[in-house]
N, C-alpha and C positions, 0 to 999 in steps of 0.2 A: 357858913352856915348862910340862909336866902333870907332874903325878909321884905316885907310889903314894905316899899318904899318908892318916893319918886323918882325921878331920873335928875344923876347932878347937875345943879344951878339950876333948875330948874327951867330947860331950855322946851322950847316949843314943840312937843310932838307932831311928828312927818309921818305922811304916809306912806308906804311898803312903797307906791307909784314916784314919791315926792322923791324919795333917797334914792330910789335907782334909778332917775332919771328918765321913768314914762309920762309922768303926767300930763304933760305937753297934749295937750289933742294933734300937736303935728307928728308924736311919736306914735301915734295908731300904726300905722301902717310897721314900722320897725318892728312894734309889740309883738303884731300879730306873728311875722316872719318868724322871729326870736321864737315863740311860741310854738310855734310847727316845728320848727326846728329842737325842741325843748321833749316835744310828745314825739318825734319820729317821723310825722310826717312828711317833712322836706329832708329826704334822704344826702347824703352826701355823692360830690358831683353835680347834683340836679342843675340846669342852665338856669339861671335867673333873666331871661328873656323882658327887657328892660319893654316896651311895649307892649307884652300880654301883661306885665303887671299895671302899668298904665291903665289898662282896659278893664283889668278886675280890682282891680282898686278907685276906679274913677278921678284920679286924677293924672298929672302932666310925669315925662318923660324926666322933666328934671326934680320933679320932689322925690321919683323914684330913682334917681343917680344918689340925689343926697342920702334916701338910705343904705343903698350897696355900700356905700363907701364910707356910709358908716360901720354898717356891719363889714365892710371888710378889714375898714380900723382894727376893729376887734376879734380880729381872725375867726372871723364866724363866714365868709363869702372869701372866696378867692378872684380875683382879677385878671383877665390874661387878653393880651393887649390883640386887636382884631376880631374876639372871639367871645368878650362878651363876661358876664359874671355866673361863676357857678358855688354854691355850696361848697365848703372847706372841706378835703379830703384828708386830712392826721397820717401821717405817717407812721410809722410806728417807734420810727425816734422821734416824731413829735407825742406821740403818746404817752412813752416814758416820762418827755419832761414835763407833762402836761400832770403827769401824777407823781413829781415827783417836788413841784413847785405847791401843787396840793397837802403835799405830806409837809411843806415848810410853813404853809399858812395854816391850814385847819385849824393843828392842835393847837398856836397862838391865839387863834380867835377862841377854843372854847377856851381856853384859860381865859382870856380877856373879858368874854361874859360870866366868869365864874365869878372873876373878881368884882364884878357888878353887884352879886348879892340881891338881884329883885326879883322875886319869885314868881313878879307876871311874866318874865320872862320863859320860866320855865311852862305856864301854867299857856302859854303863845305855844310852845314847841312839842307840849301833850297835846293842846287843840289838832297841831297841823298834824302831829303822829296818826290822830285818831279820822283825819282823812284821808289820810294813808289807806290805815286799815280799812276802810268802808269802801275805798276804791278797789280795794284786792277783792274783798268778799260782795261785791258788785259783777267784778268780771272789766272795769273799768281803765283797758291797759294804759289808752292815754292818758288817763289821770295818773295813776301811778307811777308812770314814767316822770311826768311832768310834776309829783309832788315829792317824788324822792330828790330830785334837784333842786326842785325849791325850799327845800327843809335845811340845805346850805348855807342858799342864800339868805336865806330866813336868821341863818345865828351870825351871818355877813355881815346885816339890817342892824340885829340891835345891838353888835358890837359897835354902828353909827360911826365908824370910816368912810368917806366914802371914798377915796383910793383902793379900800379894803374889797368894797358893797361891790366899784367896779370892777376890779382883778377876780374876785370871785365870780361875778358872774361870766364876765370871761369863759374862765376856766369850768363853769359847769355847760356852758354852751358847747364851749370845744371838747369836753367829755361824753357828751349825751351823742356828737359826732364819730368819738373814739369809739364807743358802743355799739350805734351803727353797723360800724365799719367790722368791729372784729366781736361781735355778740350779737346773738339774736334776740333782736329788740319784743320780741316775746317773752322772754325770762328776767327781767327786771336786775340790777346788777346792785341792786339799791336794796337790801334786804332790810323789810319792817325793823324787826326786833331790833336789830341792831342801832338804829335811831334812838329806842326805847330805852336800850343799854345805857347810852351816851345820858341819855337829860338824865337816871335815876343815879349814875355817879357822879352828875352834877349837885343834884337834891340830897346827895348825899356830902355835898362837901371834899367828894373828891376829884380834886384838879388833874393832879398825877394821873388817875384813871380814868377819867373821862380822854384826855388827854392821849392814854394810850389806846381807848376804845374805838377815837377817829382813826386814828392810824392803821387796826388791824382792820377798819371798815373802809380805808381806801386802801390796802392792801387785795382783801376782799374782791372789789369792786376791781382793780387792774390783774388780779389772778382769773377773775370768768375771760377774760382774752382770748380768741384762739387765735388769731392772725389772719385769720380768713377776710379775703375780698368779697363782698355780694355782687352778683351782676350785672350790669349797666339795666335798670328800668325807668323807664318813661310816668311822668310824674306830670299831673293834668292840672295845674294853677288853677283852671276854674274849680274841680270839685275840692282843694283844697282850702280855695279862699272866697267861692262864689258865694 
């Protein structure tokens, strides 16, 4: 059963941005690129030209290199010697590994969250799903894509384990690239009602059922992949970030 209680130990509550490492003003460029990937505005294979990005964000190239290095470390960007940085293009094998990792991680996150027994967590998840639903009803496809991915990040944030948050963030961003490569970005692979079903099972205290629903949800996302590659498309960085 979930009860209205304060976080254990009376720890200071941190914002999503603080937990996810994006509160620092210097991380604004990183966050905008990350969000562009989550919203499918930056597609796999897009070249991220240092000079161009420096002009768009009005910073020096050293700062851009720092951001690209961080993105490369997280697997979102691939750096090729003498060619530059590109938005990563996960292979079919890499896609399978990502979903395998998520099937191990996310049911465990569900169990950890349910063990907290805090109704406030479920209210936050309900509110998030309501925003997903509103975005679908208004036809805001970018918001739907971003919010669908953020549902999974929010669960990790509530568990409040920095290493797991970092891992979930990386897996979620790479999943967005996988969906872009192997499925249509106009048909989000993360159905809103499946998120609701997971929350309802947690509200009933059915941890096993909630974990099973998360596994089924991830299986459904993977099943939408058609393994087809999109044609190369030029991307206007000014239009995306200007």
